[in-house]
C-alpha positions as CSV (number, residue, x, y, z in Angstrom):
1,M,122.9,62.7,319.4
2,L,124.6,62.7,316.0
3,S,124.0,60.2,313.3
4,K,126.0,59.5,310.2
5,T,124.5,58.7,306.9
6,S,126.3,57.8,303.7
7,S,125.5,59.4,300.4
8,P,125.6,57.6,297.1
9,K,129.0,59.1,296.5
10,G,130.3,58.1,299.9
11,S,130.2,61.5,301.6
12,V,129.1,61.9,305.1
13,T,126.2,64.3,306.1
14,R,125.6,65.4,309.7
15,S,122.1,66.3,310.9
16,T,120.5,67.1,314.3
17,S,117.3,65.6,315.6
18,K,116.0,69.1,316.6
19,G,116.5,70.7,313.2
20,I,118.9,73.4,314.6
21,G,120.7,75.3,311.9
22,T,117.9,75.1,309.2
23,T,115.8,78.2,307.9
24,T,112.1,77.7,307.0
25,P,110.0,80.1,304.7
26,T,107.8,81.1,307.6
27,N,110.8,82.3,309.7
28,A,112.2,84.1,306.7
29,A,108.9,86.1,306.2
30,L,108.7,87.0,309.9
31,V,112.3,88.2,309.8
32,F,111.5,90.3,306.7
33,I,108.4,91.9,308.3
34,N,110.3,92.6,311.5
35,Q,113.0,94.4,309.5
36,L,110.4,96.3,307.6
37,L,108.6,97.5,310.7
38,N,111.9,98.6,312.3
39,K,112.4,100.9,309.3
40,I,109.1,102.7,309.9
41,P,109.6,105.7,312.3
42,L,106.5,104.9,314.3
43,P,105.8,102.8,317.4
44,R,104.5,99.3,316.9
45,W,101.1,100.1,318.5
46,A,100.5,103.0,316.0
47,I,101.4,100.8,313.0
48,Y,99.0,98.0,314.2
49,T,96.2,100.6,314.7
50,I,96.6,102.0,311.2
51,F,96.6,98.5,309.7
52,A,93.5,97.5,311.7
53,A,91.7,100.7,310.5
54,I,92.6,100.0,306.8
55,V,91.2,96.4,307.2
56,L,88.0,97.7,308.9
57,L,87.4,100.3,306.1
58,F,87.9,97.6,303.5
59,L,85.4,95.3,305.2
60,V,82.8,98.2,305.5
61,C,83.1,98.9,301.8
62,I,82.5,95.3,300.9
63,I,79.5,95.1,303.2
64,C,78.0,98.3,301.6
65,I,78.5,97.0,298.1
66,C,76.7,93.7,299.0
67,A,73.9,95.5,300.7
68,K,73.3,97.8,297.7
69,C,73.2,94.8,295.4
70,C,70.7,93.1,297.6
71,C,68.4,96.2,297.7
72,K,68.4,96.4,293.9
73,G,67.4,92.8,293.7
74,K,64.5,93.3,296.1
75,K,63.2,96.4,294.2
76,K,63.2,94.5,291.0
77,K,61.2,91.7,292.6
78,K,58.7,94.1,294.1
79,K,57.9,95.8,290.8
80,K,54.6,94.5,289.4
81,P,53.3,94.6,285.9
82,D,50.3,96.6,287.1
83,D,52.5,99.6,287.9
84,E,53.3,100.1,284.2
85,V,51.4,102.9,282.5
86,K,48.9,101.7,280.0
87,L,47.3,104.1,277.5
88,Q,44.7,101.7,276.2
89,G,42.2,102.2,279.1
90,L,41.6,105.9,278.8
91,N,38.2,106.7,280.4
92,G,38.4,110.5,280.5
93,S,35.4,112.1,278.9
94,T,37.0,115.5,278.6
95,T,39.3,116.6,275.8
96,A,42.1,117.0,278.4
97,A,42.6,113.2,278.2
98,L,43.8,113.7,274.6
99,V,46.9,115.5,275.6
100,Q,47.4,114.2,279.2
101,P,46.6,110.4,279.0
102,G,47.1,109.8,282.7
103,M,44.6,112.4,283.7
104,H,41.0,111.5,284.5
105,D,38.1,113.8,284.9
106,G,38.4,115.5,288.3
107,D,41.4,113.4,289.3
108,Y,43.7,115.9,291.1
109,G,45.2,113.6,293.7
110,S,44.5,113.3,297.4
111,A,44.3,116.8,298.9
112,K,45.4,117.6,302.5
113,L,42.5,117.9,304.9
114,R,42.3,121.5,306.0
115,G,38.9,121.5,307.8
116,R,35.4,122.5,306.8
117,L,33.3,125.7,306.7
118,L,29.6,126.2,307.1
119,Y,28.4,129.3,305.1
120,S,25.1,130.7,303.8
121,L,24.2,132.8,300.7
122,E,21.1,134.9,300.1
123,Y,20.4,137.4,297.4
124,K,17.7,140.0,297.3
125,A,18.5,142.6,294.7
126,P,20.6,144.5,295.0
127,E,22.0,143.0,298.2
128,L,24.0,139.8,298.7
129,T,24.2,138.5,302.2
130,V,27.0,136.1,303.1
131,G,26.8,134.2,306.4
132,I,29.8,132.7,308.0
133,K,28.3,130.2,310.5
134,Q,31.1,128.0,311.8
135,A,34.2,125.9,311.0
136,S,35.3,122.5,312.1
137,A,38.5,120.4,312.2
138,L,40.8,123.3,311.3
139,T,44.5,122.8,311.0
140,A,46.5,123.4,314.3
141,M,49.1,126.1,313.7
142,D,50.2,127.0,317.3
143,L,52.5,125.1,319.6
144,G,49.6,124.1,321.9
145,G,47.8,122.2,319.1
146,T,45.3,125.0,318.5
147,S,44.8,128.0,316.2
148,D,43.3,131.5,316.4
149,P,41.0,131.5,313.3
150,Y,39.1,134.2,311.5
151,V,37.6,134.4,308.1
152,K,38.1,137.1,305.4
153,I,35.4,137.5,302.7
154,Y,35.4,139.4,299.4
155,L,34.1,139.3,295.9
156,T,36.1,139.0,292.7
157,P,36.8,140.3,290.0
158,H,35.6,143.6,291.5
159,K,37.3,143.5,294.9
160,S,35.8,146.7,296.2
161,K,35.1,145.7,299.8
162,T,36.6,143.1,302.2
163,F,35.0,141.9,305.4
164,E,36.5,139.9,308.3
165,T,35.0,138.0,311.2
166,K,36.1,138.2,314.8
167,V,39.2,136.2,315.9
168,Y,38.4,133.1,318.0
169,R,41.2,132.3,320.4
170,K,42.6,128.7,320.7
171,S,39.9,126.9,318.8
172,L,39.8,124.4,315.9
173,N,36.0,124.4,315.8
174,P,35.0,128.1,316.1
175,V,31.3,129.3,315.9
176,F,31.3,132.6,314.1
177,D,27.6,133.2,313.3
178,E,28.3,136.5,311.5
179,H,26.6,138.0,308.3
180,F,28.0,140.5,305.8
181,K,26.2,142.4,303.0
182,F,27.5,143.3,299.5
183,Q,25.7,145.8,297.3
184,I,25.8,144.3,293.8
185,D,23.3,144.1,290.9
186,K,22.2,140.9,289.2
187,A,24.3,141.3,286.0
188,E,27.5,141.8,288.0
189,L,26.5,139.0,290.4
190,N,26.6,136.4,287.7
191,E,30.1,137.4,286.8
192,S,31.4,137.3,290.4
193,T,33.0,134.7,292.7
194,I,32.7,134.8,296.4
195,V,36.1,134.1,298.2
196,M,36.2,132.9,301.9
197,K,39.7,132.5,303.3
198,V,40.3,131.2,306.8
199,F,43.4,132.6,308.6
200,D,45.3,131.9,311.8
201,F,45.9,135.1,313.7
202,N,49.4,135.9,314.8
203,R,50.1,139.1,316.8
204,F,53.8,139.5,315.9
205,S,54.1,137.8,312.5
206,K,52.3,137.3,309.3
207,H,48.9,135.6,309.5
208,D,48.9,132.0,308.3
209,I,46.2,130.9,305.8
210,L,44.5,127.6,306.7
211,G,42.4,127.2,303.6
212,E,39.9,128.8,301.3
213,L,36.6,128.4,299.5
214,K,35.8,129.9,296.1
215,I,32.2,129.8,294.8
216,K,31.1,131.0,291.4
217,L,27.8,132.9,291.9
218,D,26.5,132.2,288.4
219,T,25.9,128.6,289.4
220,I,23.7,129.4,292.4
221,D,19.9,129.1,292.4
222,W,18.8,132.2,294.2
223,N,15.2,131.1,294.7
224,H,16.0,129.9,298.2
225,V,18.7,130.5,300.8
226,I,21.9,128.4,300.4
227,E,23.4,126.9,303.5
228,E,25.9,124.1,303.4
229,W,29.2,122.6,304.6
230,K,32.2,122.6,302.3
231,D,35.8,121.3,302.6
232,L,38.4,124.0,302.6
233,S,40.8,123.8,299.7
234,E,44.5,124.5,299.4
235,P,45.0,128.3,299.2
236,S,46.2,129.8,296.0
237,K,49.9,130.3,295.7
238,Y,49.5,133.8,294.2
239,E,47.2,136.5,295.6
240,D,44.1,137.1,293.5
241,E,44.6,140.2,291.3
242,I,42.3,141.3,288.5
243,L,44.6,141.7,285.4
244,G,41.9,141.3,282.7
245,E,40.8,138.8,280.1
246,I,41.9,138.0,276.6
247,C,40.1,136.3,273.8
248,L,42.0,134.3,271.1
249,S,41.4,131.8,268.4
250,L,43.5,128.7,267.7
251,R,43.6,126.6,264.5
252,Y,46.0,123.8,263.6
253,V,46.3,121.9,260.3
254,P,48.3,118.7,260.8
255,T,48.9,118.0,257.1
256,S,50.6,121.3,256.4
257,G,52.0,121.9,260.0
258,K,50.4,125.3,260.2
259,L,49.4,126.8,263.6
260,T,47.3,130.0,263.3
261,V,46.8,132.2,266.4
262,V,44.3,135.1,266.2
263,I,44.4,137.7,268.9
264,L,40.8,138.9,268.9
265,E,40.3,141.3,271.9
266,A,40.9,141.9,275.6
267,K,38.8,143.4,278.3
268,N,39.0,144.8,281.8
269,L,42.8,145.1,281.6
270,K,44.7,146.5,284.6
271,S,45.3,150.2,284.5
272,M,49.0,150.9,284.2
273,D,49.1,154.7,283.4
274,P,48.3,157.6,285.8
275,G,45.2,158.6,283.7
276,G,43.5,155.2,284.5
277,F,44.2,153.7,281.1
278,S,46.9,151.6,279.4
279,D,48.5,151.4,275.9
280,P,48.2,147.6,275.5
281,Y,49.7,145.3,272.9
282,V,50.1,141.5,272.8
283,K,53.3,139.3,272.4
284,V,52.9,135.8,271.0
285,H,55.7,133.4,271.8
286,L,56.2,129.8,270.9
287,V,58.3,127.8,273.4
288,L,59.9,124.5,272.3
289,D,61.5,122.2,274.9
290,K,61.4,125.1,277.4
291,K,63.3,127.5,275.1
292,K,61.9,130.5,273.3
293,W,61.5,129.5,269.7
294,K,59.4,132.0,267.6
295,R,57.7,135.3,268.5
296,K,55.4,138.0,267.1
297,K,53.4,140.9,268.4
298,T,50.4,143.0,267.7
299,C,50.2,146.7,267.2
300,V,49.7,149.1,270.2
301,K,46.2,150.3,271.1
302,K,46.3,153.7,272.7
303,S,44.5,154.7,275.9
304,T,42.1,151.8,276.4
305,L,41.5,148.9,278.8
306,N,39.3,147.0,276.3
307,P,41.4,146.8,273.1
308,Y,40.2,145.1,269.9
309,F,43.1,143.6,267.9
310,N,41.8,140.9,265.5
311,E,45.3,140.2,264.3
312,S,46.4,136.8,262.9
313,F,49.7,135.1,263.1
314,T,50.8,131.8,261.5
315,F,53.6,129.5,262.6
316,D,55.2,126.4,261.0
317,V,54.9,123.7,263.6
318,S,55.1,120.0,262.7
319,F,52.9,117.4,264.2
320,E,55.8,116.0,266.2
321,Q,56.6,119.5,267.6
322,I,53.0,120.4,268.4
323,Q,53.1,117.8,271.3
324,R,56.1,119.6,272.8
325,V,55.4,123.3,272.1
326,Q,53.9,125.8,274.5
327,L,52.0,128.9,273.3
328,V,52.7,131.9,275.6
329,I,50.4,135.0,275.3
330,S,51.5,138.1,277.2
331,V,49.8,141.5,277.4
332,W,52.0,144.6,277.8
333,D,51.6,148.3,278.4
334,H,53.6,150.4,276.0
335,D,55.6,153.3,277.3
336,K,57.6,155.7,275.1
337,L,60.1,157.0,277.7
338,T,60.3,154.1,280.1
339,R,60.4,150.3,280.0
340,N,57.2,148.6,278.9
341,D,55.2,147.1,281.8
342,A,53.8,143.6,281.8
343,I,50.0,143.4,282.5
344,G,49.4,139.6,282.5
345,K,50.2,136.4,280.8
346,I,48.9,132.9,280.0
347,F,50.3,129.8,278.3
348,L,48.6,127.0,276.4
349,G,49.9,123.6,275.5
350,C,50.1,120.0,276.7
351,D,51.7,121.1,280.0
352,A,49.0,123.7,280.7
353,T,46.0,123.2,283.1
354,G,42.4,124.3,283.4
355,N,40.8,126.3,280.6
356,Q,44.2,126.7,278.8
357,L,44.6,122.9,278.6
358,R,41.0,122.5,277.5
359,H,41.4,125.1,274.7
360,W,44.6,123.5,273.4
361,A,42.9,120.0,273.5
362,D,39.9,121.3,271.6
363,M,42.2,122.7,268.9
364,L,44.0,119.3,268.6
365,S,40.7,117.3,268.5
366,N,39.2,119.6,265.9
367,P,41.9,120.0,263.2
368,R,41.4,122.8,260.6
369,R,38.7,124.4,262.7
370,P,39.3,127.7,264.5
371,M,38.5,127.4,268.3
372,A,38.0,130.7,270.2
373,Q,37.9,131.1,273.9
374,W,38.3,133.8,276.7
375,H,41.1,133.4,279.3
376,H,41.8,135.2,282.5
377,L,45.3,136.7,282.6
378,L,47.7,135.5,285.3
379,S,50.7,137.2,286.7
380,N,54.0,136.9,284.9
381,E,55.7,135.4,288.0
382,Q,53.0,132.6,288.2
383,V,53.4,131.7,284.5
384,D,57.2,131.9,284.4
385,S,57.5,129.7,287.5
386,T,55.4,127.1,285.8
387,L,57.2,127.2,282.5
388,Q,60.7,127.4,284.0
389,L,62.3,128.5,280.7
390,K,65.9,127.8,279.9
391,H,67.8,131.0,279.4
392,T,70.3,131.0,276.5
393,I,73.3,133.3,276.4
394,R,73.5,135.4,273.3
395,I,77.1,135.5,271.9
396,P,77.8,138.7,269.9
397,I,78.8,138.2,266.3
398,I,82.1,139.9,265.5
399,N,82.4,141.3,262.0
400,K,85.7,140.1,260.5
401,N,85.7,142.8,257.8
402,I,86.3,145.5,260.5
């Protein structure tokens, strides 16, 4: 049905009641999209799949961003003021607390339980009797939840004889009840340490170490037989090797920034030459921020395992640098025709441990006073792995005048 309407100018406009002949914006957009899809050389289902994958990937990215923001917020809420490190409440009685504030006396963290060992010690000059009684709660190393344990016993620093118990198959609580005798005089006894290592026997592979005990014999009261249980400790990363000892003196003057190192003497050094001797000398390195900084060395002492040096070296080290510097002492065997051999090494500083840390802390807590102490030499690999020095590349200098 057609209707006529008059415009203000008297013109006539025809319209239909169903709106036929008009174009809306929606229809125009659909037509444009349809034409665009027809130009893409892919079937419609492939186009829809690609579009859905893009939308899904976009949604996943949004969800991941939101989840990450929420996790950060939770972590910030969980952090408590008690977790912050406070240096005011230092209660360490040893001088190690001066250079490692977070370290308390005997606070070495929670160690992994490796089992216990019952042993006995008896000394009737010149014979030391070591009894390996039994072990309990050992670590299971085999697939069946058991181990094949045995114990190795020897004395250090003079590792002349090593004993082993029988192997007990498939047991975590073996009863050994075996005794071993060492011939040793009283003077040497007081300088020795008894080492008891528990191993798991493997027929076709290397034996696994379960734990160990080290007992210094100068602390034992030999008036009666010692028999006690002790927890096994974590085994040493490096095999015990007698490399010798070195005595040095340290002195630091904060006002002038002078660090004086005196290499006094060494004893019982490892023999490096065929004749049973060595030609030792000592290198003194200062390491700053894990980079070699300054170095000096002593003169060579010919054909001796107990050299006496008494040589002094002075370094300029400010008080700010003394907190970050490490002192590396290494003993070498001099060879004329071949490369010099390393005998042993130690390092002292705020990152050191044990006697080396204590010696460094004593020096800092007693300014202007020389502090002398003996130290057992360690292997170069052990010290280098701890220091993890940064190696610098030396660029050769080209002479422009040539």
